[in-house]
C-alpha atoms as one frame of an Amber mdcrd trajectory, in Angstrom:
protein
-139.699  44.879   4.764-142.183  46.689   2.477-143.381  49.219   5.059-144.265
  49.213   8.691-145.984  52.325   9.926-149.146  53.381  11.653-151.623  55.571
   9.787-154.118  57.075  12.205-157.276  59.126  11.662-160.023  60.036  14.094
-163.282  58.268  13.315-166.188  60.523  12.489-164.057  63.158  10.777-164.630
  63.645   7.052-161.333  63.105   5.259-161.252  63.259   1.473-157.632  62.374
   0.825-155.027  60.217   2.473-152.649  63.196   2.712-154.641  64.482   5.719
-153.880  61.420   7.832-150.978  61.156  10.225-148.258  58.566   9.769-146.680
  57.588  13.072-143.386  55.735  12.969-142.803  52.916  15.415-139.631  52.087
  17.286-138.641  48.437  17.090-135.928  47.085  19.344-134.540  43.635  18.585
-133.646  42.040  21.900-132.616  38.490  22.712-136.063  37.649  24.045-137.907
  39.032  20.975-139.195  42.289  19.503-140.057  45.341  21.569-142.395  47.704
  19.680-143.377  51.185  20.832-145.801  53.448  18.919-144.389  56.969  18.627
-147.474  58.945  19.719-150.960  58.660  21.166-153.484  56.578  19.227-156.298
  56.796  21.799-159.666  56.951  20.035-158.018  56.821  16.610-158.841  54.766
  13.518-155.470  53.046  13.018-154.158  51.444   9.814-150.981  49.372  10.125
-149.271  48.629   6.808-147.030  45.566   6.662-146.536  43.167   3.755-145.828
  39.455   4.123-142.436  39.367   2.439-138.726  39.480   3.206-138.112  38.210
   6.731-141.684  37.003   6.774-141.793  35.637  10.322-140.149  38.732  11.828
-142.498  40.996   9.882-145.561  38.990  10.883-144.574  39.032  14.553-143.901
  42.772  14.387-147.342  43.316  12.838-149.040  41.282  15.568-147.247  43.188
  18.329-148.092  46.534  16.703-151.776  45.598  16.448-151.834  44.603  20.091
-149.926  47.729  21.154-152.485  49.959  19.411-155.411  47.979  20.783-154.325
  48.196  24.417-153.533  51.900  23.846-157.312  52.405  23.368-157.489  52.774
  19.580-161.094  52.785  18.410-160.352  50.453  15.480-157.224  48.739  14.146
-157.000  47.732  10.478-154.096  45.608   9.237-153.208  46.497   5.642-151.312
  43.469   4.314-150.634  43.853   0.559-149.173  40.334   0.292-150.807  37.973
   2.786-148.262  35.667   4.496-148.599  31.890   4.221-151.438  32.330   1.710
-150.452  29.230  -0.273-150.937  27.016   2.782-154.713  27.377   2.600-155.767
  23.724   2.660-154.693  20.348   3.961-153.496  18.741   0.746-151.598  15.855
   2.364-151.441  14.005   5.661-150.266  16.014   8.674-149.959  19.223   6.621
-150.807  22.477   8.433-153.336  25.055   7.268-151.034  27.948   8.083-153.197
  30.635   6.468-155.934  29.800   8.995-153.397  30.009  11.822-152.279  33.472
  10.656-155.923  34.571  10.492-156.440  33.407  14.075-153.292  35.200  15.236
-154.371  38.496  13.661-157.802  38.257  15.266-156.413  37.379  18.699-153.872
  40.232  18.472-156.812  42.627  18.205-157.251  43.431  14.511-160.767  44.631
  13.690-160.400  44.623   9.904-158.018  43.276   7.246-157.200  44.850   3.875
-155.157  42.697   1.513-154.672  42.198  -2.231-155.260  39.240  -4.562-155.410
  36.440  -2.017-154.012  33.190  -3.376-157.345  31.549  -2.545-160.506  33.556
  -1.957-161.686  31.117   0.723-159.011  32.550   3.043-161.501  35.350   3.734
-163.645  32.714   5.441-160.831  31.906   7.878-161.544  35.209   9.659-164.295
  36.178  12.071-163.609  39.850  11.254-164.161  41.871   8.064-161.721  41.221
   5.209-161.445  43.345   2.055-159.639  41.446  -0.701-158.577  44.057  -3.256
-157.727  43.274  -6.877-154.862  44.434  -9.053-156.996  43.914 -12.175-157.710
  47.629 -12.899-153.981  48.421 -12.818-153.201  45.338 -14.922-155.735  46.345
 -17.591-154.264  49.830 -17.752-150.719  48.480 -18.082-151.692  46.127 -20.920
-153.416  48.882 -22.899-150.553  51.343 -22.410-147.549  49.047 -22.867-148.497
  46.302 -25.337-149.154  47.849 -28.775-150.610  44.566 -30.099-152.930  44.033
 -27.124-156.000  43.712 -29.381-154.345  40.619 -30.892-153.413  39.135 -27.526
-154.651  36.068 -25.701-154.778  35.907 -21.896-153.352  32.652 -20.537-153.663
  31.073 -17.105-150.660  28.910 -16.142-153.001  26.585 -14.227-156.676  25.681
 -14.083-157.102  27.418 -10.725-156.522  30.826 -12.311-159.214  30.438 -14.987
-161.618  32.847 -13.289-158.915  35.514 -13.068-157.912  35.328 -16.742-161.483
  35.146 -18.055-162.309  38.358 -16.193-159.360  40.168 -17.791-160.077  38.658
 -21.216-163.707  39.795 -21.033-162.635  43.334 -20.103-160.253  43.463 -23.064
-162.659  41.605 -25.379-159.987  39.042 -26.311-159.674  35.250 -26.089-158.231
  33.242 -23.240-156.418  29.937 -22.836-155.155  27.869 -19.947-152.394  25.415
 -19.211-153.148  22.268 -17.265-150.194  21.237 -15.137-149.449  18.120 -13.153
-147.370  18.887 -10.067-146.030  16.033  -7.925-143.743  18.105  -5.669-143.877
  21.732  -4.496-142.328  24.121  -7.048-141.843  21.259  -9.537-144.076  20.719
 -12.579-143.980  17.385 -14.390-146.234  17.930 -17.415-148.096  20.804 -19.083
-150.966  20.694 -21.572-152.047  23.871 -23.399-155.786  24.300 -23.929-156.413
  27.023 -26.522-154.937  28.415 -29.751-152.066  30.896 -29.323-150.585  30.666
 -32.828-149.524  34.103 -34.176-150.851  35.786 -31.021-149.295  37.806 -28.205
-149.663  35.596 -25.129-150.052  37.229 -21.707-149.623  34.881 -18.760-151.558
  36.104 -15.711-151.231  34.689 -12.200-151.501  35.870  -8.601-147.902  35.092
  -7.628-144.611  33.602  -8.760-142.051  32.085  -6.405-139.276  30.079  -8.064
-140.852  30.819 -11.485-140.564  27.257 -12.740-144.225  27.180 -13.765-144.332
  30.453 -15.692-140.989  29.819 -17.422-142.084  26.354 -18.572-145.381  27.888
 -19.646-143.545  30.540 -21.691-141.573  27.835 -23.515-144.814  25.939 -24.150
-146.469  29.044 -25.612-143.541  29.811 -27.923-143.512  26.183 -29.107-147.261
  26.512 -29.804-146.683  29.516 -32.090-147.048  32.585 -29.861-145.108  35.539
 -31.292-144.464  37.194 -27.910-144.961  36.204 -24.282-145.539  38.493 -21.295
-146.141  37.517 -17.676-148.195  39.659 -15.288-148.202  38.696 -11.610-149.592
  40.425  -8.540-146.982  39.164  -6.081-143.417  38.628  -7.306-141.705  36.563
  -4.599-138.788  35.523  -6.847-136.933  33.126  -4.557-134.174  30.650  -5.336
-133.404  30.333  -9.079-136.261  32.642 -10.140-134.130  35.473 -11.541-131.843
  33.225 -13.585-134.873  31.388 -14.957-136.564  34.627 -16.015-133.375  35.869
 -17.678-133.200  32.634 -19.695-136.919  32.456 -20.536-138.451  33.957 -23.729
-140.335  36.766 -21.952-140.711  40.248 -23.379-141.382  41.417 -19.813-142.334
  40.020 -16.422-144.642  42.532 -14.756-145.367  42.536 -11.025-146.982  44.945
  -8.580-145.198  46.575  -5.672-146.957  44.558  -2.958-143.397  43.249  -2.506
-140.374  45.556  -3.036-138.566  44.745  -6.284-135.692  47.236  -6.467-132.923
  44.637  -6.063-134.626  42.119  -8.368-135.029  44.763 -11.087-131.277  45.417
 -10.996-130.586  41.711 -11.479-133.223  41.217 -14.192-134.037  43.962 -16.733
-137.165  42.061 -17.833-138.912  42.798 -14.526-141.257  45.797 -14.560-143.406
  47.090 -11.690-147.003  48.334 -11.559-147.677  50.747  -8.694-150.817  49.743
  -6.778-150.352  52.157  -3.884-153.280  54.317  -5.026-155.634  51.312  -4.875
-154.592  50.658  -1.278-154.785  54.355  -0.398-158.286  54.700  -1.844-159.408
  51.545  -0.023-158.150  53.022   3.256-159.921  56.325   2.553-163.187  54.594
   1.705-162.972  52.361   4.766-162.404  55.319   7.061-165.257  57.336   5.553
-167.670  54.391   5.507-167.841  54.243   1.695-168.075  51.186  -0.537-164.750
  49.479  -1.258-166.229  47.154  -3.891-167.106  50.255  -5.942-163.400  50.430
  -6.848-163.765  47.242  -8.887-167.434  47.189  -9.914-167.078  50.515 -11.761
-163.813  49.960 -13.644-163.975  51.667 -17.087-164.030  49.198 -19.976
């Protein structure tokens, strides 16, 4: 579990830093009939922010979040915002085969019914998920932190090429490439089964370049590891991978250890302490300040999009 706590501030007060808010711990009792959640202090009339990421025991964490939202709502909170750094079930955003569920829509409905007034999340797998909600959704981006990491940690970044491991990520990589004033490439993949890629075609010239794979998430890491091999075969001198959400399930760690990566960089929307011990290639970008500033701006009625529209070049 990434974090489950209640941050409360009284609406109408001018707060200029998140350190002035109160963090209230919750008591969770696991009983045979389910979870019993109790908020530790009064939240009446408060602007409440509940932080819970969709990782680990994802169903338990989601249910705990829903109960906490409802507990705050019926305790007369003025507004409840769910801060979900990694949105659960985000990859199930469309009906891509017969009788398949659209689970991301179901989660959106559950959050709304529980009483959430606002959602803050980061790098949704598909931007159309925002349309699943009837309440406000702020989809934050890790791009500013990614740009800073590239400039500070890759000496040859001016000779790099930003690569998308699939066509769906083209918009993401072109934005980063434009900011860095470098070229971009993409890999077209044919996938017949979930987490299995049958064929990859590289579109772009990576010869004698530092290739940086950029994607929103990695699960079993089959795609990015095959992509790394493809880039090395095409003449790339080094390969990095930068991902917002590092799920790293199943054989992911062993695949990364065997792949020709200089580093696999993820954000801390999902805790990575244990994975970093098992794989020295994994590095973490801290995005907590982006979330904290988004919470501050939301509470004070300031623009959240300003965080990303005024990123220094």
